[in-house]
C-alpha positions in Angstrom: -20.9 -5.5 15.9 -17.5 -6.9 14.7 -18.1 -5.3 11.3 -18.8 -1.8 12.8 -16.4 -1.8 15.6 -13.2 -1.0 13.3 -15.1 2.2 12.0 -16.0 3.3 15.5 -12.4 2.9 16.6 -11.4 4.9 13.6 -13.7 7.8 14.7 -12.4 7.6 18.3 -8.7 7.3 17.5 -9.0 10.1 14.8 -10.5 12.4 17.4 -7.8 11.6 19.9 -5.1 12.0 17.3 -6.4 15.5 16.1 -7.4 17.0 19.6 -5.2 15.5 22.3 -2.5 18.0 23.2 -3.6 20.5 20.4 -4.9 23.3 22.8 -7.5 23.9 19.9 -4.7 25.6 17.9 -6.7 26.1 14.6 -3.9 28.0 12.8 -1.1 25.3 12.6 -1.4 22.2 14.9 -5.0 21.0 14.1 -4.7 21.7 10.4 -1.3 19.9 10.2 -2.9 16.9 12.1 -5.9 16.9 9.8 -3.5 16.7 6.8 -1.7 13.8 8.3 -5.1 12.2 9.2 -6.1 12.5 5.5 -2.9 10.7 4.4 -3.7 7.9 6.8 -7.3 7.6 5.3 -6.0 7.4 1.8 -3.0 5.3 2.5 -5.2 2.9 4.5 -7.7 2.5 1.6 -4.8 1.9 -0.8 -3.1 -0.8 1.3 -6.4 -2.6 2.2 -7.7 -2.6 -1.4 -4.3 -3.7 -3.0 -3.6 -6.5 -0.5 -7.1 -8.1 -0.5 -7.4 -7.9 -4.4 -4.0 -9.3 -4.7 -4.7 -12.2 -2.4 -8.0 -12.8 -4.3 -6.1 -13.2 -7.5 -3.2 -15.3 -6.2 -5.5 -17.5 -3.8 -2.9 -17.1 -1.1 -3.4 -15.2 2.2 0.4 -14.8 2.8 1.2 -12.6 -0.3 1.2 -9.0 -0.8 1.8 -6.8 -3.9 5.5 -6.1 -2.7 6.5 -9.4 -4.1 5.8 -8.0 -7.5 8.6 -5.4 -7.2 6.4 -2.3 -7.0 7.8 -0.8 -3.7 11.3 -1.8 -4.9 10.8 0.0 -8.1 9.6 3.1 -6.2 12.8 3.1 -4.1 14.9 2.9 -7.3 13.0 5.7 -9.0 13.6 7.9 -6.0 17.2 7.1 -5.8 17.7 8.0 -9.6 15.9 11.2 -9.1 18.2 12.2 -6.3 21.2 11.1 -8.4 20.3 12.7 -11.7 18.5 15.8 -10.3 19.9 16.2 -6.9 17.8 17.5 -3.9 17.2 20.8 -5.6 15.7 19.0 -8.6 13.5 16.8 -6.3 12.1 19.9 -4.7 11.3 21.5 -8.0 9.5 18.2 -9.0 7.1 18.8 -6.1 5.3 16.4 -4.0 2.3 16.1 -6.3 4.7 15.7 -9.3 6.4 12.9 -7.6 3.0 11.2 -6.9 2.0 11.5 -10.7 5.5 10.3 -11.8 5.7 7.2 -9.5 2.2 6.2 -10.4 3.0 6.6 -14.2 6.3 4.7 -13.8 4.8 1.8 -11.8 1.8 1.5 -14.1 4.1 1.3 -17.1 6.3 -1.3 -15.4 3.0 -3.2 -14.5 1.9 -3.0 -18.1 5.1 -4.2 -19.5 5.3 -7.1 -17.0 1.8 -8.3 -17.8 2.1 -7.9 -21.4 5.4 -9.8 -21.5 4.3 -12.6 -19.0 0.5 -12.8 -19.7 0.4 -13.1 -23.5 -2.4 -14.7 -25.2 -2.7 -18.4 -24.1 -0.1 -17.9 -21.3 -1.8 -16.9 -17.9 0.4 -18.6 -15.4 0.0 -16.3 -12.2 2.5 -18.2 -10.2 5.3 -17.7 -12.9 4.5 -14.1 -12.8 5.0 -14.0 -9.0 8.3 -15.8 -9.4 9.5 -13.2 -12.0 8.2 -10.4 -9.7 10.2 -11.9 -6.8 13.3 -12.1 -8.9 12.8 -8.4 -10.1 12.3 -7.3 -6.6 15.8 -8.5 -5.6 17.2 -7.1 -8.7 15.8 -3.6 -8.3 16.8 -3.6 -4.6 20.5 -4.3 -5.6 20.3 -1.5 -8.2 19.0 0.9 -5.6 21.8 0.0 -3.3 24.3 0.5 -6.2 22.8 4.0 -7.0 22.8 4.9 -3.2 26.7 4.4 -3.3 27.0 7.3 -5.9 24.7 9.7 -3.9 26.4 12.3 -1.6 25.7 11.9 2.2 23.5 15.1 2.2 21.4 13.7 -0.5 21.3 10.2 1.0 19.6 11.5 4.0 16.8 12.8 1.7 16.5 9.4 0.1 16.4 7.9 3.6 13.4 10.0 4.3 11.4 8.8 1.4 12.2 5.1 2.1 10.4 4.9 5.4 6.8 5.1 6.3 5.9 8.6 7.4 3.0 11.0 7.5 4.9 14.2 8.3 6.2 14.9 4.7 2.6 14.9 3.2 1.6 18.1 1.6 -1.9 19.5 0.9 -1.7 19.3 -2.9 0.0 15.9 -2.9 -2.8 14.6 -0.7 -5.5 16.1 -3.0 -4.0 14.5 -6.0 -3.8 11.1 -4.3 -7.3 11.4 -3.0 -8.7 12.1 -6.4 -6.8 9.3 -8.0 -7.9 6.8 -5.4 -11.5 7.9 -5.6 -11.4 7.6 -9.4 -10.0 4.1 -9.2 -12.5 3.1 -6.6 -15.4 4.3 -8.7 -14.0 2.5 -11.9 -13.5 -0.7 -10.0 -16.9 -0.6 -8.1 -18.6 -2.8 -10.7 -16.0 -5.4 -10.5 -16.7 -6.3 -6.9 -19.0 -9.2 -7.7 -16.4 -10.3 -10.3 -13.8 -10.4 -7.6 -16.3 -12.6 -5.4 -16.3 -15.1 -8.1 -12.5 -15.0 -8.7 -12.2 -15.9 -4.9 -13.7 -19.4 -5.9 -10.6 -20.1 -8.1 -9.5 -19.5 -11.6 -11.1 -22.8 -13.1 -14.4 -22.1 -11.3 -14.5 -18.4 -12.4 -13.9 -19.4 -15.9 -16.8 -21.9 -15.8 -19.1 -19.1 -14.5 -18.4 -17.0 -17.5 -15.6 -14.7 -16.1 -13.0 -13.4 -18.8 -10.0 -14.4 -16.6 -7.3 -12.9 -18.6 -9.0 -9.6 -19.0 -10.0 -9.3 -15.4 -6.5 -10.4 -14.3 -4.8 -7.6 -16.2 -7.4 -5.1 -15.1 -7.0 -5.9 -11.5 -3.2 -6.2 -11.6 -3.0 -2.7 -13.2 -5.3 -1.4 -10.4 -3.1 -2.9 -7.7 -0.1 -1.3 -9.3 -1.8 2.2 -9.3 -2.8 1.8 -5.6 0.6 0.7 -4.5 2.1 3.6 -6.4 -0.1 6.2 -4.7 0.3 4.6 -1.2 4.1 4.3 -1.6 4.6 7.8 -2.9 2.4 9.3 -0.2 3.5 7.3 2.9 6.5 5.1 2.0 6.9 1.2 1.7 4.5 -0.5 4.1 6.1 -4.0 3.7 3.9 -6.8 5.4 1.1 -4.5 6.5 -1.2 -5.8 3.8 -1.0 -9.4 5.2 -2.2 -8.1 8.5 -4.9 -6.0 7.3 -6.3 -8.6 4.9 -6.4 -11.5 7.3 -8.0 -9.5 10.1 -10.6 -8.2 7.6 -11.5 -11.9 6.6 -11.8 -12.8 10.3 -14.1 -9.9 11.2 -16.3 -10.0 8.0 -16.8 -13.8 8.4 -17.4 -13.7 4.7 -15.5 -13.4 1.3 -17.8 -10.7 -0.3 -15.3 -7.9 -1.2 -17.9 -5.1 -0.3 -17.4 -6.2 3.3 -13.7 -7.2 3.3 -12.5 -4.1 1.4 -14.4 -1.8 3.8 -13.2 -3.6 6.9 -9.6 -3.8 5.7 -9.6 -0.1 5.0 -10.8 0.6 8.6 -8.2 -1.7 10.0 -5.4 -0.1 8.0 -6.4 3.3 9.3 -6.5 2.0 12.8 -3.1 0.6 12.6 -1.7 3.7 11.2 -3.4 5.8 13.9 -2.4 3.5 16.8 1.4 3.6 15.5 1.4 7.4 15.1 -0.2 7.9 18.7 2.4 5.6 20.1 5.3 7.5 18.4 4.0 10.8 19.6 2.8 10.2 23.2 4.6 7.0 24.4 7.9 7.0 22.7 8.2 10.8 22.2 9.4 10.4 18.7 12.4 8.2 19.6 11.2 5.6 17.1 9.3 5.7 13.8 5.9 4.7 12.5 7.5 2.4 10.0 9.4 0.4 12.6 6.4 -0.2 14.7 4.2 -1.2 11.8 7.0 -3.6 10.5 7.4 -5.2 14.0 3.6 -5.7 14.4 3.0 -7.0 10.8 6.1 -9.0 10.6 5.3 -10.7 13.9 1.7 -11.5 12.5 3.1 -12.8 9.4 5.4 -15.3 11.3 2.3 -16.3 13.4 0.4 -17.1 10.3 3.2 -19.1 8.8 3.6 -21.2 11.9 -0.1 -21.7 12.3 -0.5 -22.8 8.7 2.4 -25.2 9.0 0.9 -26.8 12.2 -2.4 -27.4 10.4 -0.7 -29.4 7.8 
C-alpha cells in the first residue's frame, strides 16, 4: 500500500488541479492546466532520478546535484543571455531553444569537470564534490556581477527564470523536454541493477565486477542532463531532491532503484501539485511555488541534519 499510495495521490491531485474551478473550459483553462501538469510530471521525474542517483554515487543522503554547481551555471547562463542578447534575443531563442542550449552547456560543463578531476587513476568523488561546491559559490558571484550590468526591465525577466514556476512552460518546450527525459530513461534502464550494486559502496561494487570509473562518468553525465532539463523547464529546485529521495527510501523499504526511482518520481509530482494548489486556492497567488517548496524541503533538510547528529 505504501508503494502505491503516492501514485494514487498523484491521480487524485492531478484531477483536482485540472478540474477544480475550470468550469469545463476546454478552449483555454483546461489545456493550460494540462500543460502545467505535464511540466510537473517531467520535472518530477528529473528531480527524483537525479537526486536518488546522485545520493547513490556519493553514499550520502544529504547531498543533491546542486552542490556540483549545475543550477548556479544555469542561472549564470540565463544572466549572460539577457546581458548579451537582451530580452528580444531571449524571446527569439525560444523556450525549446533555451532547453537545448542549457542542456548542452551543462552537459559540456559536466564533461570538462569529470575529464579534469576524474582522470585515469584519480577517482576521488569527495574531491569532485568539494570542487563543485567551490564552483557553485564562484558561479553565484559571477551571476550577481552580471546582474549589476542588466537594466531593471531585463532584470525582472531574469528573476522570472530564477524561481520555480510552471506558468512559463510552453508546449514545444515541454515536448522537447519530455522526449529528452524519455530517451535518457530508456538509455539508463539497463543500468538500474548496476546502481543497486553501487549502493553497496565503491569497494564492494569493484569487487563484484563493476567498472566504477566508467559507470561514475556515465551517471554523472546523466545527472547533469536531467538537472539541465528540470532547471530550464521549472527553475532551480534547491533542496527538493533531499526530501524526495529520503521519503522514497522510507516508503520503498528497499534500496532497489526500480522501486525508489518510481516512488521518488511520484513524491516529487505530489509536492509540485500540492504547492501549486496551495498557491492558487489558499494563498490566491500571494506567494510562489518556489517559496513553499523551499520552506518545506529546507525544513526537512534541517530535521535530517539534527536527527543524524542525535544518533551519533
